[in-house]
N, C-alpha and C positions, 0 to 999 in steps of 0.2 A: 656515401655511406656512412654508417651510424657505427660507433667503436663501441666494443663492448669493456667492461670494466677493466679486463686485463690489459686491454688497450691503453690505459691510462696509466698505468702502473707507476709507481712512484719509489724511487730506491732511498729505501732507510738510510740513516747515517750509520747504522751497523754493517748494513751492505755495502755501503759505500768505505767505511774502514777496513774489511776483508777484503775487498779487491784492491785497495792501497796497499796495504800489507804482504797480502797472499799471493797477488798477481791475478786472482781468479773468485769468482763467488758462484755460489749455485743460487739460482732466482726461480721459485717454482711457480706454476699457473701464470706466468706472463703472455702465454698464447694461448687462448681458448679453444677447445677440442673442435670448434666449427672453421677455424683457422686453420687448423691443421688440415681438415680433412678436405679444404680447397687445394691443400700443396699435393695431397698424393699422387691425385693423377699425373704431374708434373715427373714425380720418382718414376711411377710407374710406367711413364713414356719411355725412360731411362733403363728400366728396368728391362725391357724386350730387348736392348740392344747390350745388356752387360753379360758379365761373366760373374763367377763367385765374389770377387772382391774387386770393385772397381768404382771409379770416381770420376765427377763430370763439373768443369767449370763453368761459368759465366752462363749459365741456366736461365737465369733471368733475362738474358737478350733474346731469349726463343720461347720465352714463356711469361705471358700477361700476368699470370696468377701470381707466378713466382717475383714479377718483378713488382707487383703491387704489396706482395709482403715484404720485399727487401726496402720498399721504401716508403710505406704505409703502415707498417704492424708498429706495434709497441717497441719491436727492438733497437730503431735509431734513436727515439728519443730515451730508453734504456741507457744505451750506447752514450751518448750526449750527457746525462747525469753521471754515469759514472767516471767517465773521461774529462767532467766541469767544462764541456763547451760548450758552444751554439750551434757547431756545425760537425757533420759527421761527413766522410765520403766513403763510399761502399768500393773498397778494392776490385773483389771479386766473391762471386758466390759458391759453395762447393757442396756436391749431393756425394757422399760417401755412402754406398750399399754394402752391407754384407750379408751374404744368404744365411739362413737360420742354418745350423751347424757347421759351419765354416771356422775352424780354429785357429787359422793363420792370425797372429798380431801384428798389429802395423807397430813399426819400430818406434822407438822412442826419438823424437825428433823435438828443434825449435824451429818454428815456423818464422819468426822474424828476422832471419839473414837473408832469405829469398825474398821479402819484401822489396821494392823498388820506393821504398818511402823513410821519411825521417819523423823523427817526435813520438808522440804518443800513440797506441794502437793496440787494436785487440782484435781476438775472434771470438766468434758466438758460435756455440756448438748447440743446435737444437735437436733432440731426438723425437721423431713423429711418430715413432712404435716404443713402448713399452721397452725399457733398457734397464738390465742388470747387471751386476758383474759378471754375474754366468754368462749372459749373451753380448758382453763388449762393451760396458758403459766405460766411457771416457775417464783416463787417469791422466791427473795432472802432478807435477812438483810445484810445491809452494815456493813462492819468489820469481 
């Protein structure tokens, strides 16, 4: 498989510093549109079974395209750069779907206390469709 330019993304010192200080950083353009197009069927398959607001975990175990994305896309390499490590482990993947027009907000929460791991961790949030504040963009609290 030939990797696109976005799959060779290098985290800048500014991005690394923002992640270290704020606990989060926005990285745009790290997944190209062709890669997103290949992910949509896995999400669409879950839409068939879904409700207005739902999520599924461990989808990579049932969907080869999502497995390829989880392990071969730019995201594991970007995570390693941000965490300053040579190795990252996938705890789980998760698909959240919220129907157009759904107004129910996800409650504020902290994921880390639920995870059975110690040491540095991170979540990666990837929108496969355009997201705005009005349509449900992710909100984070610095630090």
